[in-house]
C-alpha positions in Angstrom: -20.0 -8.2 -3.7 -17.1 -5.7 -4.2 -14.3 -8.3 -4.4 -14.0 -11.9 -5.6 -11.6 -14.6 -6.8 -12.3 -15.9 -10.3 -11.0 -19.1 -11.9 -10.8 -19.1 -15.6 -9.0 -20.9 -18.5 -6.5 -19.0 -20.5 -5.7 -19.4 -24.2 -3.2 -22.1 -23.5 -5.9 -24.1 -21.6 -4.4 -23.6 -18.2 -6.4 -22.5 -15.2 -5.6 -19.2 -13.7 -7.0 -17.2 -10.7 -7.6 -13.5 -10.8 -8.6 -11.3 -7.9 -11.2 -8.6 -8.8 -12.2 -5.6 -6.8 -15.2 -3.6 -8.2 -14.8 -5.5 -11.5 -11.2 -4.4 -11.9 -8.5 -7.2 -11.9 -6.0 -6.5 -9.1 -3.8 -9.5 -9.9 -3.7 -12.8 -11.7 -1.8 -16.0 -10.9 0.4 -18.3 -12.9 -1.3 -21.0 -14.9 -2.2 -24.4 -13.3 -2.9 -27.6 -15.1 -6.0 -28.5 -12.9 -8.9 -26.5 -11.4 -8.1 -28.1 -8.1 -4.6 -26.6 -8.2 -6.1 -23.2 -8.9 -8.5 -23.6 -5.9 -5.5 -24.5 -3.7 -3.8 -21.3 -4.8 -6.8 -19.3 -3.6 -6.7 -21.1 -0.3 -3.0 -20.4 0.0 -3.5 -16.7 -0.7 -6.3 -16.4 1.8 -4.3 -18.2 4.5 -0.9 -16.6 3.9 -1.7 -13.3 2.4 -2.9 -11.4 5.5 0.5 -11.8 7.2 2.7 -11.3 4.1 5.3 -8.6 4.5 5.2 -5.5 2.3 8.4 -5.1 0.2 8.7 -1.5 -1.1 11.4 -1.3 -3.8 11.2 2.4 -4.6 12.5 5.4 -2.9 
């Protein structure tokens, strides 16, 4: 599989989500106190991401 979401625990003990494409981390989320919250973040990204606007802040 070329891309995947990965839930992991950071050094502070919080759950984070990273999105990987060909083993390269494309982005990582904020920390969540529960794994369920991290899973909810993934569902939100999948649901809302495709229609999100693109904000280009450079010339």
